[in-house]
C-alpha positions as CSV (number, residue, x, y, z in Angstrom):
1,M,28.0,14.0,9.0
2,E,31.5,13.7,7.6
3,G,33.8,11.0,7.9
4,S,30.9,9.4,10.3
5,D,30.0,5.8,9.7
6,Q,26.5,6.5,10.6
7,C,24.1,6.0,8.6
8,Q,22.4,9.5,7.3
9,C,19.6,7.7,5.3
10,T,16.2,8.5,6.1
11,Q,12.6,7.7,4.3
12,S,10.0,9.9,3.7
13,C,6.4,9.6,4.6
14,M,4.4,8.0,2.5
15,K,1.3,9.9,1.3
16,Q,-2.8,10.0,1.9
17,V,-4.1,8.6,-1.6
18,N,-7.9,8.4,-1.2
19,Q,-8.9,12.2,-2.2
20,E,-6.2,12.1,-4.7
21,L,-7.4,8.4,-6.3
22,F,-11.1,9.2,-5.4
23,E,-11.1,12.8,-7.4
24,M,-8.5,10.8,-10.1
25,A,-11.9,8.4,-10.6
26,L,-14.6,11.3,-10.0
27,K,-13.0,13.6,-12.8
28,F,-12.9,10.3,-14.9
29,V,-16.2,9.3,-14.6
30,S,-17.9,12.7,-14.5
31,E,-16.3,13.4,-18.1
32,K,-19.4,13.5,-20.5
33,D,-17.5,14.5,-23.8
34,A,-15.7,10.7,-25.1
35,A,-13.0,12.5,-26.8
36,K,-11.9,14.1,-23.6
37,R,-12.8,11.6,-21.1
38,R,-9.7,9.4,-23.6
39,K,-7.4,11.7,-23.0
40,L,-7.8,11.4,-19.6
41,P,-5.9,8.9,-16.9
42,K,-7.1,6.1,-16.3
43,P,-7.6,5.5,-12.8
44,V,-7.0,1.6,-12.9
45,D,-4.5,1.6,-15.3
46,T,-2.5,4.4,-12.9
47,L,-3.0,2.1,-10.4
48,M,-1.7,-0.7,-11.6
49,D,1.4,1.9,-13.5
50,Y,1.7,1.8,-10.1
51,A,1.7,-1.2,-8.5
52,C,3.7,-2.8,-11.3
53,N,6.5,-0.1,-11.3
54,F,9.3,-2.1,-9.1
55,K,11.3,1.1,-7.8
56,K,8.1,1.7,-6.0
57,A,5.8,-1.0,-5.2
58,N,6.7,-5.5,-5.0
59,F,3.1,-6.2,-3.8
60,V,-0.5,-6.0,-3.6
61,V,-2.9,-6.9,-0.6
62,K,-6.5,-6.3,1.0
63,V,-5.8,-6.3,4.9
64,N,-7.8,-6.2,8.0
65,V,-5.7,-4.7,10.4
66,T,-6.6,-6.9,13.6
67,D,-3.6,-4.8,16.2
68,V,-1.8,-1.1,16.0
69,S,0.6,0.2,18.8
70,N,3.1,2.6,19.1
71,N,6.9,1.7,20.1
72,P,8.6,5.0,22.2
73,K,11.9,3.6,22.2
74,R,12.1,3.8,18.1
75,D,10.2,5.9,17.3
76,V,7.9,3.9,15.3
77,I,4.4,2.7,15.0
78,F,3.5,-1.4,14.2
79,A,0.2,-2.7,12.9
80,H,-0.4,-6.4,12.0
81,A,-3.3,-7.3,10.0
82,V,-4.9,-10.7,8.4
83,I,-4.2,-11.0,4.6
84,L,-7.7,-11.1,2.7
85,E,-5.9,-11.1,-0.4
86,A,-2.9,-11.2,-2.2
87,L,-3.0,-9.6,-5.1
88,L,0.3,-9.5,-6.2
89,Q,3.5,-11.4,-5.2
90,G,6.2,-10.0,-4.1
91,R,9.5,-11.8,-2.9
92,D,7.9,-13.1,0.2
93,A,4.6,-15.5,-0.2
94,L,1.7,-13.8,0.6
95,R,-1.2,-16.5,1.1
96,E,-4.9,-15.4,2.9
97,G,-5.1,-15.7,6.3
98,A,-1.6,-14.9,6.5
99,D,-0.8,-12.2,9.4
100,M,1.9,-9.2,7.7
101,E,4.0,-6.7,10.2
102,F,3.7,-3.0,9.0
103,E,6.2,-0.1,10.6
104,W,6.3,3.3,9.5
105,D,7.8,6.4,12.0
106,V,6.0,7.8,14.4
107,T,6.2,11.8,12.9
108,C,4.6,10.8,9.6
109,S,0.8,11.3,10.0
110,H,0.0,8.5,7.1
111,P,-1.0,6.3,7.3
112,E,-3.9,6.0,9.7
113,L,-4.7,2.5,10.1
114,T,-7.9,1.7,12.6
115,L,-8.0,-1.5,13.8
116,G,-10.4,-3.9,12.6
117,K,-10.8,-1.4,9.1
118,I,-9.8,-3.4,5.7
119,Y,-7.3,-1.9,3.6
120,Y,-5.5,-2.1,0.2
121,I,-1.8,-1.8,0.7
122,I,0.3,-1.6,-2.2
123,G,4.0,-1.9,-1.2
124,K,7.9,-2.7,-1.5
125,D,8.8,-5.8,-0.1
126,G,9.9,-6.6,3.7
127,T,12.8,-6.5,5.9
128,T,13.6,-10.2,7.1
129,F,14.7,-10.4,10.6
130,N,14.8,-13.4,13.6
131,V,13.3,-13.2,17.2
132,N,14.0,-15.7,19.6
133,G,14.8,-17.7,16.7
134,M,11.7,-17.1,14.3
135,T,12.2,-15.3,10.9
136,R,10.0,-12.5,10.8
137,V,9.3,-9.7,7.8
138,R,8.4,-6.6,8.6
139,Y,7.1,-4.1,5.6
140,D,7.5,-0.5,5.9
141,L,4.4,2.3,5.2
142,M,7.0,4.8,4.0
143,G,8.1,6.5,1.2
144,T,6.5,4.9,-1.6
145,A,4.3,2.5,-0.1
146,L,0.3,4.1,-0.9
147,V,-2.3,2.6,1.9
148,I,-6.2,2.9,0.7
149,D,-8.9,2.8,2.4
150,P,-11.9,1.3,0.4
151,E,-14.9,2.7,2.3
152,F,-13.0,6.5,1.5
153,K,-15.8,6.7,-0.6
154,P,-18.0,4.6,-3.3
155,L,-16.4,5.7,-6.1
156,L,-13.6,4.2,-4.5
157,R,-14.6,1.1,-3.5
158,V,-15.6,0.7,-7.0
159,L,-12.4,2.2,-7.9
160,M,-10.6,-0.8,-5.7
161,H,-12.4,-3.4,-7.1
162,S,-11.7,-2.7,-10.8
163,F,-8.1,-2.5,-9.7
164,V,-8.8,-6.0,-7.9
165,T,-10.3,-7.2,-11.3
166,E,-7.8,-6.2,-13.2
167,L,-4.8,-7.8,-11.3
168,K,-7.0,-11.0,-11.4
169,I,-7.3,-10.7,-15.3
170,N,-3.7,-9.9,-15.8
171,K,-2.4,-12.7,-13.3
172,G,-0.4,-9.9,-12.0
173,C,1.3,-7.2,-13.6
174,L,2.2,-7.6,-17.6
175,N,5.7,-6.1,-17.7
């Protein structure tokens, strides 16, 4: 509203990428012609480019979801997860065994996080806030965040393993 001090900005919902990544990987591995395959985007390079574009992402983690709940007062869904691997550090120190808290708008159809499942999350630095004198960080699963289910298809599991290997070889991003 013109003349209003109220923020009118909203973040878009994140998109589901499991099928897209699977199809990209399948196309790449199925191409028999070496010359044509060289011209195709390499799925691992695509993920590296995304994760290392700091306008889109600052961190990459592998997590196990420990809780998913709805907050009807704020129209958001919260999830807690334990970090299994901190593959790319953002502003905050992310370490194995630490808890991460995520939120996204209740109107978004993605992500669909399931209790007890493992996901790779590529996202932006979180928002720091205080609750009863304790500092906490909450990460938005909106906009440019990606949530990847390595068990979506076996080929996607292989792709994510290769992506993790690439991150470890490079010790993060090259840029």
